[in-house]
MARFI-624106 format. One record per atom (N, C-alpha, C, O): residue in three letters; x, y, z. Coordinates in steps of 0.1 Angstrom, whole numbers, plus 5000, padded with zeros to 4 digits. Each point is the difference from the previous one (the first is absolute). Layout:
AlaXYZ/...
//
This chain:
Met631587351383/Met501449965001/Met500950024990/Met499449994989/Arg502150035010/Arg500650084988/Arg500349854994/Arg500049895005/Gly500450144982/Gly500849874991/Gly499449974984/Gly498950034996/Leu501949944999/Leu499349964984/Leu498549915002/Leu499949925009/Thr499250094981/Thr498949945000/Thr499649904987/Thr499249914999/Asp501750134994/Asp500049954983/Asp500449845004/Asp501249975003/Lys497949954996/Lys500549845000/Lys501249934992/Lys500749905003/His499050204984/His500949934989/His501450075005/His501049944995/Ser499450155013/Ser501550025002/Ser500749925009/Ser501150025002/Leu498149875004/Leu500449925009/Leu501349924995/Leu500949995009/Ala499449954979/Ala501149984992/Ala501050095000/Ala501149954997/Gln498950195006/Gln500650114992/Gln500850015015/Gln501150044999/Leu498449935014/Leu500350065013/Leu501650014999/Leu500649914996/Lys499850205007/Lys501350035008/Lys500249975013/Lys499149995009/Pro502450004992/Pro500350035017/Pro499050115007/Pro499750104994/Asn499949875018/Asn499450105008/Asn498750054994/Asn499650105006/Glu499749844983/Glu498950054994/Glu498849885007/Glu500149895006/Cys499150184991/Cys498749905008/Cys498750024990/Cys499850104993/Val499449795007/Val498650034995/Val498649935006/Val499749885000/Val499650225003/Val498749985007/Val498949944993/Val499550084992/Ile499949795008/Ile498849974990/Ile499449945010/Ile500549945010/Lys497950104984/Lys498749925009/Lys499849884989/Lys499050014992/Asp501849895008/Asp499649914994/Asp499749865007/Asp500749965010/Pro498549964983/Pro499549885004/Pro501149905009/Pro501149994996/Leu498649955016/Leu500949925003/Leu500649914992/Leu501250024998/Ser498149894997/Ser500749904988/Ser500850094993/Ser501049954997/Asp498950184998/Asp501150034992/Asp501550035010/Asp501249984999/Tyr498150075010/Tyr501450055015/Tyr500649835004/Tyr501150005005/Leu498549924994/Leu500849895001/Leu500249954993/Leu500849915003/Ala498850104980/Ala500749954988/Ala501550065001/Ala500849914998/Arg499750215004/Arg500750074999/Arg501249925008/Arg500550065009/Val499849854989/Val501249925010/Val501550074997/Val500849975008/Glu499550114982/Glu501350065002/Glu500150115009/Glu501050075001/Tyr497949965006/Tyr500250115007/Tyr499849935014/Tyr498949955001/Val501950045009/Val500049935013/Val499250055010/Val500250125002/Ser498849815006/Ser499250005011/Ser500850025012/Ser501250015000/Ser498049995010/Ser500250025014/Ser500149825004/Ser500849945007/Ser497950004984/Ser500049885004/Ser501449904994/Ser500549915007/Asn499850124984/Asn501449944996/Asn501150045008/Asn500749905003/Leu499750195000/Leu500550055010/Leu499649915014/Leu501049935003/Arg498250075003/Arg499749915012/Arg500149904999/Arg500449945010/Ser499249994979/Ser500249834996/Ser501549995001/Ser500549925009/Ala500250164982/Ala501849965002/Ala500750015013/Ala500949935004/His498250195003/His500750025014/His499849895008/His501049955005/Leu497750014998/Leu499949885006/Leu499849844997/Leu499449915005/Ser501450104983/Ser500649874993/Ser498449934998/Ser500149885001/Thr498950154997/Thr499049885002/Thr499849994986/Thr500150094991/Glu499849755007/Glu499749904990/Glu498549974998/Glu499649895001/Arg499750204997/Arg498349925004/Arg499649974983/Arg500250064990/Ser499249825013/Ser499549974987/Ser499050124993/Ser499550105004/Arg500649864985/Arg499350134990/Arg498649914997/Arg499150084996/Lys500649805004/Lys499249894995/Lys498350065008/Lys499050024993/Glu501249995017/Glu499050045008/Glu500050135010/Glu500950005009/Ile498150114989/Ile499950125007/Ile499449975013/Ile499149925002/Pro501750155007/Pro498949965016/Pro499150054998/Pro499750084990/Arg499449875018/Arg498450015000/Arg500050185007/Arg499350104994/Arg501349915014/Arg500450115011/Arg500350124985/Arg499650125001/Ser500849874992/Ser500850104988/Ser498850044991/Ser499850114996/Ile499449775001/Ile498750024991/Ile499150115005/Ile499550094994/Leu500349845020/Leu499050105007/Leu500250145003/Leu499250105000/Gly502249895002/Gly500550145003/Gly500050104987/Gly500250115003/Ala499749854986/Ala500250014985/Ala498850074997/Ala500050124998/Ile498949805002/Ile498450025001/Ile499850105010/Ile499150074995/Phe501349985017/Phe499150105010/Phe501050134996/Phe499750115004/His501849884988/His500550114998/His499350074989/His499750125000/Arg500049774991/Arg499350074987/Arg498750055005/Arg499550104993/Leu499649855018/Leu498750025000/Leu499750175013/Leu499050065002/Val502449975004/Val499750115009/Val500750084993/Val499850115005/Leu501449914985/Leu500850074991/Leu499550044989/Leu500350114997/Glu499049824995/Glu499650004985/Glu498450064997/Glu499650084991/Glu499449845020/Glu498950034999/Glu499250085012/Glu500449995011/Ser498550074986/Ser499350105007/Ser499549915011/Ser499949884998/Asn499850205016/Asn499649945012/Asn498649914998/Asn499849905007/Gly499550124984/Gly498649984997/Gly500249864991/Gly498949954998/Phe502250014998/Phe500149924990/Phe500149845003/Phe501049955004/Asn497649994993/Asn499749835003/Asn500749944991/Asn500450034989/Leu499749865020/Leu501249904994/Leu499049845005/Leu499549995011/Asp500449924981/Asp499649905003/Asp501249854995/Asp501050004992/Val498649895014/Val501149914996/Val499949944984/Val500949934995/Ala498050104998/Ala499749954986/Ala500950154990/Ala500449984988/Asp499750145018/Asp500950104994/Asp501249995002/Asp500750044991/Ile499949925017/Ile501349965006/Ile500449904990/Ile500950014992/Asn498249865010/Asn500549884991/Asn499749994985/Asn500649914995/Asn498850174998/Asn499750044989/Asn500950134993/Asn499850074990/Gly501149925016/Gly501250094989/Gly500750185010/Gly500950074997/Trp498349935012/Trp500050135008/Trp501849965006/Trp500750105000/Thr499749795003/Thr501650005002/Thr500349824992/Thr499249924997/His502050075003/His500449864995/His499649915010/His500149884996/His499450145015/His500149915013/His498649975004/His499150064995/Thr500649845014/Thr498549985005/Thr500149995014/Thr501049965006/Ile497850084997/Ile500049985016/Ile498849945004/Ile499150024992/Asn500549925018/Asn498650035005/Asn499450055012/Asn500650065009/Gln498149924992/Gln499050115008/Gln500950015012/Gln500550115003/Phe499849815003/Phe500850015012/Phe500950115000/Phe499850095008/Glu501149924986/Glu501350094996/Glu499250124996/Glu500550105006/Leu498549924986/Leu499850154992/Leu499250045014/Leu500150125002/Gln499349815006/Gln499550075010/Gln501350045011/Gln500150125004/Asn500549834998/Asn501150055009/Asn500650134990/Asn500450105006/Ile499749914985/Ile500850104990/Ile498950125000/Ile500450125000/Lys498349834998/Lys498950145004/Lys500050065016/Lys499950125003/Gly500349795006/Gly500050025008/Gly501350145007/Gly499850105007/Ala501349834987/Ala500850075001/Ala500450154993/Ala500550105005/Arg499249874985/Arg499450164993/Arg498950105005/Arg499950124999/Glu499449795007/Glu499150105009/Glu500450085014/Glu499850115006/Lys500949794996/Lys500950035016/Lys500950134995/Lys500150105008/Leu500549894981/Leu501050094994/Leu499550144997/Leu500650105005/Val498049904987/Val499350094999/Val499750095011/Val500250124999/Gln499349845011/Gln499650075013/Gln501250015008/Gln499850075010/Trp501449874989/Trp501050045007/Trp500950145003/Trp500550084992/Ser499549925021/Ser500550175002/Ser499050124996/Ser500550114997/Asp498249885002/Asp499350104995/Asp500050014982/Asp499750104994/Lys500649785000/Lys499949974990/Lys501250084990/Lys500050064989/Leu501249915021/Leu501450094994/Leu500549944986/Leu500550074991/Phe499249805008/Phe500549904993/Phe499350074986/Phe500650024989/Cys498250015012/Cys499150044986/Cys500550164996/Cys500150044988/Arg500350025022/Arg500650134997/Arg501150004995/Arg500450084992/Trp500449815013/Trp501650004990/Trp499949954986/Trp500950024992/Val498349915006/Val499649934987/Val499450114991/Val500250004988/Glu499150095017/Glu499350104993/Glu501150144997/Glu499750074990/Leu501449955019/Leu500950085000/Leu500849964992/Leu500150064990/Gly500649835012/Gly501449964997/Gly500049924984/Gly499250004991/Asp501849955010/Asp500649924985/Asp499949865005/Asp500849975010/Thr498649974986/Thr499949854997/Thr500549924988/Thr499750044988/Glu501049835016/Glu500549914989/Glu500450094990/Glu499549994989/Thr501650105013/Thr500850084992/Thr501249924996/Thr501050005008/Ser499149964983/Ser501949954998/Ser501050104996/Ser499950094991/Ile501049895015/Ile501050105002/Ile501249894993/Ile500349905006/Tyr500650154979/Tyr501149954997/Tyr501150064999/Tyr499850104992/Trp501649885013/Trp500850104995/Trp501449935000/Trp500149895004/Arg501150194991/Arg501149935003/Arg501250085010/Arg499950125003/Asp500849815000/Asp501150075011/Asp501150044992/Asp500349974989/Asp500450115021/Asp501050054990/Asp501249904997/Asp501150044995/Ser498749835007/Ser500849894997/Ser499549944985/Ser500749934993/Gly497950115005/Gly499349974986/Gly499149885004/Gly499349944992/Asn500850025022/Asn499249885002/Asn498550055000/Asn499750125001/Ser499449764997/Ser498550034999/Ser499249955009/Ser500149885001/Trp499150185004/Trp499149985011/Trp498550044998/Trp499750084990/Arg499449875020/Arg498650024997/Arg499549995012/Arg500649925007/Ala498250164999/Ala499050005012/Ala499150034997/Ala499950074989/Arg498949895019/Arg498750024997/Arg499150025015/Arg499249925005/Pro501250195000/Pro499650035014/Pro498349995000/Pro499450064991/Asp499949865018/Asp498850015003/Asp499150115000/Asp498950024994/Leu501650055013/Leu499550195004/Leu501350085002/Leu501149975004/Ile498550164991/Ile501050095004/Ile499250145004/Ile499750084991/Val500049935019/Val499550145004/Val500250085010/Val500049975012/Gly500450164981/Gly500750115006/Gly501749915003/Gly500449914994/Asp499950135015/Asp501549955005/Asp499849825000/Asp500949934998/Leu498050045004/Leu500449835009/Leu499549924988/Leu498950024993/Val502149865005/Val499749904993/Val499449885004/Val500749935008/Ile498150024989/Ile499649905007/Ile500049874991/Ile499749994989/Asp500749905021/Asp500049894989/Asp499249925011/Asp500250005012/Leu498749924979/Leu498849935006/Leu500549845001/Leu500549934991/Lys499450025024/Lys500549875004/Lys499149905003/Lys499850015012/Thr499749914984/Thr499049905003/Thr500249855005/Thr500549924993/Phe499050055019/Phe500449915009/Phe499049905003/Phe498950034996/Ser501149865012/Ser499249925004/Ser500349975015/Ser501049945002/Gly498350085008/Gly500249955012/Gly501350085006/Gly500250134999/Lys500849765006/Lys500750055010/Lys501450064991/Lys500950065006/Asn499049924980/Asn500950054992/Asn500450145000/Asn501250034997/Gln497750065007/Gln500250145000/Gln501050035013/Gln501050075000/Lys498349855011/Lys501250065011/Lys501449954997/Lys500950084999/Gly499349825000/Gly501549974996/Gly500550074990/Gly501250015000/Phe498350054990/Phe500350124989/Phe500350105006/Phe500950074996/Leu498449965016/Leu500350145008/Leu501350025008/Leu500750095002/Lys499249765003/Lys501349975011/Lys501350034994/Lys500950055006/Ser499149894978/Ser501149954994/Ser501050204999/Ser499750104994/Pro501349865013/Pro500550144994/Pro500650054986/Pro500350114998/Asn499849794995/Asn500050024985/Asn498749974993/Asn499949994988/Arg499150015019/Arg498649954994/Arg500049924989/Arg499650014988/Asn501049875019/Asn500249894987/Asn500650004987/Asn499849924990/Gly501050195010/Gly501050054990/Gly499350114989/Gly500450024988/Phe498550045019/Phe499250074992/Phe500650144999/Phe499950094992/Leu501049915021/Leu500550164996/Leu501049994990/Leu500750104998/Ile499649814997/Ile500750034985/Ile499050074993/Ile500450114996/Gln498549865001/Gln498850054995/Gln499950145001/Gln499950084990/Ala500149955023/Ala499950145006/Ala501250094996/Ala500050124998/Gly501049815000/Gly501050134996/Gly500249994986/Gly500550094994/His499049784998/His500050044984/His498950094999/His500350104992/Tyr498649915012/Tyr498950094995/Tyr500350155006/Tyr499750104993/Leu500949915018/Leu500650125003/Leu501250054990/Leu500150124997/Glu500549814999/Glu501250034993/Glu499550044986/Glu500750094994/Ser498149854999/Ser499450034989/Ser499450154999/Ser500150084991/Leu499349925020/Leu499750175000/Leu500850115001/Leu499550125000/Lys501949865002/Lys501250094999/Lys499950044986/Lys500650104996/Tyr498749844998/Tyr500250054984/Tyr499050064994/Tyr499950044989/Leu499249985022/Leu498550084992/Leu500150135012/Leu499550114998/Ser501049885011/Ser499850125011/Ser501150045009/Ser501149945000/Asp498650185007/Asp501550055006/Asp499549975012/Asp500949985009/Arg497850014996/Arg499450005014/Arg500549835006/Arg500349904993/Pro499750125021/Pro500249855005/Pro498649955005/Pro499050055003/Tyr501349814995/Tyr498749925002/Tyr499849905010/Tyr501249955002/Arg498150015005/Arg500049935007/Arg499349854998/Arg499449984989/Phe500649945019/Phe499649844991/Phe499249975014/Phe500350045011/Gly498549864984/Gly499149955009/Gly499849874997/Gly499750004988/Phe500249885019/Phe499349864994/Phe498750015006/Phe499949995012/Leu499050024979/Leu498749975005/Leu499349875001/Leu499549954990/Cys500750015021/Cys499849815004/Cys498550005002/Cys499450075008/Val500149834981/Val498549985003/Val499749875000/Val500149944989/Asp499549995021/Asp499549864999/Asp499049934996/Asp499050005007/Leu501249944984/Leu498849934995/Leu499449885006/Leu499849894993/Thr500050135015/Thr499049885010/Thr499450095014/Thr500850065006/Ala498249944996/Ala499450075010/Ala500649965012/Ala500249885003/Pro500150255008/Pro499150115000/Pro500450114991/Pro499750115001/Phe501349834987/Phe500750104988/Phe500750135008/Phe499550115000/Arg501649875007/Arg500950115007/Arg500550084991/Arg500449954990/Ile499850175012/Ile500550094990/Ile501250055012/Ile499850015012/Arg501450004979/Arg501250085008/Arg501050104991/Arg500849944993/Leu499350175007/Leu500850094993/Leu501250035006/Leu500250075010/Asp500749874984/Asp501449975006/Asp501150084993/Asp500849944993/Val499450225010/Val500550054998/Val501650035002/Val500450065010/Leu500549914982/Leu501250005003/Leu500750105005/Leu500250104992/Asp500349915019/Asp500950105007/Asp501750024993/Asp500549924992/Glu500050175014/Glu501350024992/Glu500749924999/Glu500349964989/Leu500349975026/Leu500649894995/Leu499849874995/Leu500949924997/Gln498050065002/Gln499349864988/Gln500550084987/Gln500949954994/Ile498650175003/Ile500650034984/Ile501349994999/Ile500549964989/Val500350085021/Val501849984999/Val500049884994/Val500549974989/Leu498749915022/Leu500249904997/Leu499849904986/Leu500549904995/Ala498250175003/Ala499449964984/Ala501150084990/Ala500149954989/Lys500350125013/Lys501450084990/Lys500849875001/Lys500149954989/Glu500449995019/Glu501349945004/Glu499549834994/Glu500949934996/Leu498150045005/Leu499749874996/Leu499750034986/Leu500449924992/Leu499050195002/Leu499850034984/Leu501649974998/Leu500449884998/Ser500450195002/Ser501449964998/Ser500849904998/Ser500949994992/Gln498649915021/Gln500749905000/Gln499049874988/Gln500549894997/Ala498250154999/Ala499249914993/Ala500750054987/Ala500549914994/Lys499550185001/Lys500950054991/Lys501149944996/Lys500249964988/Glu500650025022/Glu501449904996/Glu499849864999/Glu500649924994/Asn498250055015/Asn500049864998/Asn499449944984/Asn500449904993/Tyr498450195003/Tyr499549994990/Tyr501050004987/Tyr499949944989/Phe501050145015/Phe501050014989/Phe501349864997/Phe500549964989/Lys499650015024/Lys500449895001/Lys499349864995/Lys500749934993/Lys498250055009/Lys499449885004/Lys499349984983/Lys500049894993/Ile499250275003/Ile499549984991/Ile500650004986/Ile499949944990/Val500950215016/Val500750004980/Val501049945003/Val500449934991/Gly500450065020/Gly501449955003/Gly501350075001/Gly501149955002/Val498650194998/Val500550125000/Val500250095012/Val499250095000/Ser501649915009/Ser500250085011/Ser499950154994/Ser500650024990/Arg498650075015/Arg500350144996/Arg500350095013/Arg500350114999/
//
């Protein structure tokens, strides 16, 4: 991918400049001066969620993401490993078995297509940029392979079906638009976007939801609205 790679140049970014870094997730999250799609989605949906307790599904999803995107297929993990520092969270044996079951299903899915994607593509790469107005943004696509951007979404039970039926994908089309916008700073090629939806409960259903042209248009429209709402509600300035 095209772009700067010196992390020290982050502070010196000029309008229409971009930096690409393979940095730890903790570093990415700490750079709060760069606005993420999560910030935009929260402002757009006017969510006032408590920061005191992270939803259980989010914890399990984070563990699953790390397991399938950062570890080898043969990597084994037990509850003691997780609860002794592999992440900042703890889980029980039943939850771990579900995570492992979903990973095995994903490894075998579509003739091991996901495994080839991870091998050939870019995973967990942070993109930081400033737009032509000087606003600072960040994005961290789960996986980019060829011209396809993949965002891994985890669910439990009926949540996956509800997500796929939602016209705006529960507001996550904003994320799609944001990621696609970031890639404009790295390449002149057009990109597609897909949500890879994995159920963390048996039978571990998997669905690849590649957005069509109309959904991409809607994603861009929602992103524009989300930015407007962000600056109104968070910064207090309409851009």
